C-alpha positions in Angstrom: 98.8 209.2 41.9 98.3 205.5 42.9 100.5 203.6 40.5 103.1 206.0 40.9 102.8 205.8 44.7 103.1 201.7 44.4 106.0 201.9 42.0 107.9 204.9 43.6 106.6 205.1 47.6 109.1 206.5 49.1 109.2 209.4 46.8 105.2 209.7 46.7 105.6 210.0 50.7 108.4 212.7 50.0 106.0 214.4 47.0 103.1 214.5 49.4 104.6 215.8 52.1 105.9 219.4 50.0 103.5 221.9 51.6 104.7 224.3 48.2 106.0 220.8 45.9 103.3 222.7 42.7 105.8 225.5 42.3 109.1 223.2 42.1 110.5 221.4 39.1 110.4 218.3 40.6 106.3 218.3 40.2 106.5 219.2 36.6 107.7 215.9 35.9 105.6 214.2 38.1 102.7 213.0 35.4 105.6 210.8 34.0 106.0 207.7 35.7 108.9 206.4 33.4 111.0 209.5 33.9 114.0 208.0 34.7 115.0 210.0 37.6 112.0 208.2 40.0 114.2 205.3 40.0 117.8 206.7 41.2 114.8 209.2 43.7 113.5 205.9 45.3 116.7 204.0 45.9 118.3 207.4 47.3 115.7 207.9 49.5 115.4 203.5 50.5 119.4 204.2 51.7 119.1 207.6 53.0 119.9 206.3 56.7 122.9 205.1 55.4 124.0 208.2 53.4 124.1 210.7 56.0 122.5 213.9 56.5 120.4 214.6 52.8 118.2 218.2 53.8 120.4 219.6 51.8 120.0 218.1 48.9 116.3 217.7 49.2 116.1 221.3 49.8 117.7 221.5 46.6 115.4 219.1 45.0 112.5 220.8 46.0 113.8 224.6 44.7 110.1 225.9 44.7 110.5 228.7 41.4 106.7 229.9 41.3 106.5 231.9 37.3 106.1 234.6 39.1 109.9 234.9 40.2 112.4 236.8 38.9 114.0 235.4 35.7 117.7 235.2 37.4 116.7 234.0 40.6 114.3 231.3 38.7 117.7 230.2 37.0 119.6 230.1 40.3 116.8 227.6 42.0 117.3 225.9 38.6 120.8 225.3 39.0 120.6 224.5 42.4 117.6 221.8 41.8 120.1 220.2 38.9 123.2 219.9 41.6 120.9 217.8 44.1 119.3 215.6 40.5 123.1 215.0 39.7 123.8 214.2 43.5 121.6 211.4 43.4 121.8 209.8 40.2 125.9 209.9 40.7 125.0 208.4 44.2 122.7 205.8 43.1 125.3 204.9 39.5 127.9 203.7 41.8 125.9 201.9 44.2 124.1 200.2 41.8 126.1 200.2 39.0 129.6 199.6 40.5 128.3 198.3 43.8 130.7 200.6 46.0 129.4 202.0 49.2 128.5 206.3 49.4 128.2 208.6 52.7 127.7 211.5 52.0 130.6 214.5 53.4 128.8 216.9 56.2 129.2 220.6 55.0 131.5 222.7 57.2 133.2 226.0 56.6 135.6 225.2 54.1 134.7 223.9 50.9 134.2 220.0 50.9 134.1 217.5 47.9 130.0 216.0 47.7 130.6 212.5 49.1 133.1 209.3 49.7 133.1 205.9 48.1 134.0 202.8 49.3 135.9 200.6 46.8 137.5 197.4 47.3 140.7 199.2 47.3 140.3 202.4 49.4 138.3 205.0 50.0 138.3 208.3 47.7 136.3 211.4 47.6 133.7 212.7 45.4 133.4 216.3 43.3 129.8 215.7 41.3 129.2 218.9 38.6 126.3 218.6 35.4 127.5 220.7 32.8 124.1 220.5 31.1 120.7 222.1 30.8 122.3 225.7 31.7 120.4 228.6 31.4 120.6 230.0 27.7 118.0 233.0 26.7 115.6 235.3 29.1 112.5 232.2 29.5 111.4 231.0 33.2 113.3 227.4 33.3 109.7 225.8 33.9 107.9 227.0 30.9 107.3 225.2 28.5 110.3 225.3 26.0 112.7 226.8 27.8 116.3 227.6 26.3 118.5 225.4 27.8 122.5 225.5 27.0 123.4 221.7 25.7 127.1 221.5 25.3 127.4 219.5 21.7 131.1 220.5 21.2 134.2 218.7 22.3 135.7 222.3 22.7 132.3 223.2 25.1 133.4 220.6 27.5 137.4 220.8 27.3 136.5 224.8 28.3 134.0 223.8 31.2 136.6 221.0 32.7 140.3 222.5 31.9 140.5 226.4 31.2 139.6 229.2 33.0 137.9 231.3 31.2 134.8 234.2 31.9 130.9 233.8 32.0 129.2 234.1 29.3 126.5 234.9 31.6 127.2 237.3 34.4 131.0 238.2 32.9 132.3 236.8 36.1 136.5 234.8 36.0 135.4 231.0 36.5 137.6 228.4 37.6 138.1 225.2 35.2 136.1 222.5 37.2 139.4 220.1 37.2 140.4 222.9 39.7 137.6 223.6 42.0 137.6 219.9 42.9 141.5 219.3 43.7 140.9 222.4 46.2 138.3 220.6 47.4 140.6 218.0 47.5 138.6 215.3 45.8 140.4 212.6 44.7 137.0 211.5 42.0 135.4 214.3 39.0 132.5 212.8 37.9 130.2 215.2 35.6 126.9 214.9 33.4 128.0 215.7 30.1 125.8 215.7 26.6 128.4 216.2 24.7 130.5 212.6 25.0 129.4 209.2 24.2 130.4 205.9 24.5 130.0 204.9 20.9 130.7 206.3 17.4 133.4 209.0 17.6 134.5 207.9 21.2 137.9 207.8 20.4 138.1 211.3 18.9 136.2 212.9 21.1 138.3 211.7 23.9 141.4 213.1 21.8 139.7 216.5 21.3 139.2 216.9 25.4 143.1 215.1 26.4 145.3 214.9 23.2 147.4 212.6 25.3 145.5 209.7 25.9 144.6 206.1 24.7 142.3 203.6 25.5 142.9 200.8 27.7 139.5 199.1 27.8 135.7 199.2 26.8 133.4 197.0 29.1 129.2 196.5 29.6 127.8 197.0 33.3 124.1 196.2 34.1 121.9 197.6 36.7 118.2 195.7 37.6 115.8 198.3 36.0 118.1 199.8 34.4 119.8 200.6 30.9 123.4 198.7 30.7 125.7 200.9 30.5 128.6 201.1 28.1 132.2 202.1 30.1 135.6 203.2 28.2 138.4 203.8 29.7 142.0 205.9 29.2 144.7 207.2 30.7 145.1 210.5 29.7 146.8 213.4 30.9 144.9 216.3 31.5 145.5 219.8 29.4 145.7 221.8 32.6 148.0 225.1 33.0 148.5 224.0 36.5 149.6 221.0 38.3 147.7 218.6 40.5 148.3 216.5 43.8 144.9 215.5 44.6 142.4 214.9 41.5 143.1 211.0 40.3 140.0 210.3 37.6 137.2 211.7 35.7 134.3 210.3 35.0 132.5 211.6 32.2 128.5 209.9 32.3 126.4 210.5 29.1 122.6 209.4 30.7 120.5 209.8 27.5 116.9 208.1 27.0 118.4 206.1 24.5 121.9 205.1 25.9 124.0 205.3 29.2 127.3 205.8 28.9 130.3 206.3 30.7 134.2 207.5 29.9 136.7 206.9 32.4 139.5 209.5 32.0 142.3 208.3 34.6 145.2 210.1 35.3 148.4 208.6 34.9 147.2 205.3 35.8 145.2 205.4 38.6 142.5 202.9 37.5 140.5 203.8 40.1 136.9 202.6 39.0 138.6 200.0 36.3 140.7 198.0 38.9 137.5 197.7 41.1 135.6 196.8 38.6 138.3 193.9 37.4 138.8 192.9 41.2 134.7 192.2 41.5 134.4 190.8 38.0 137.0 187.6 39.0 135.9 187.4 42.6 132.1 187.6 41.8 131.3 183.8 41.9 
C-alpha cells in the first residue's frame, strides 16, 4: 500500500476515507498497482475543484455490493460503478489526449448530458456510455470469473447505438443510445466498446455500423504515462429512423490492455474533434 500511496496519493486518500471500501468493485482492484484506471482516477481527482461537484461520480465509484446482496441488485450496483468509471475515463482522455477542458453539468429535474467540453472552436455537451461489461448469467459480479456480456459483433453495437429494441435482461423497451443522447441535448456521444478497433478490419466494422460512411483521416495521439491512441475519422450517415438535430458525433473507444483506439463517426461534416486536433497541431509550436 505504501507504493500505491506514493504513485496515487489522491486515490489512496480517497479509498482510505471510505468506511465500507472492502465491499466495493474499486477495492477489488487495489492489489493491481498497474490497473490503468488508477492513473485516470488520480488525474480526475487532481482537477476535481475545476470540474464541479463530483459527489455523484464518487458515490457510484464506491457502490457497495457485498456478496450477500441480491444478484439483481448487485448488478445494478455494478452498472452504477461502470457508468462512473467510464465518466472518469472519458474526462481523463479528453483532457490528456485531446487537450480539451471539461466541466460537469449539474443534475436537475430534466435529463442532461454528463459534461461540457471546451475545444478550440467552442463548447460542446457530451454523454458518456459504456457498452461492455453488462450482466450475463447469475453470478455475483464481484465473484471471480463473473460472466459478462462483452459484445464482439458489430450487430450488437449497431443495435445498441441505433435500433429500438427489447431488453434481454428485463423485457422492457430500450431506446437506442443516439436517441437518448439527442433527447438529453448532447452534441457528442462517447461510448466504450470492445467491438470497434482502429486496426485490422476497421473499415469493414464501420461499414456494418454505418453503411453510408467513409474514412477521412487517421492519426496517432500521445499522452504522458499512457499508451498511444490510434484515431480514425469518418463522415457518416447514422442509420436511424428518426431525425437528429443536436447530436453531431459519436466517439467509439476501445481501451484494451494491448492498445487504445478511437473511431469518430461525424454526422455530415461536423468534424468537431478532427478540426480541434488539426488546429492544435498547426499552432502547437
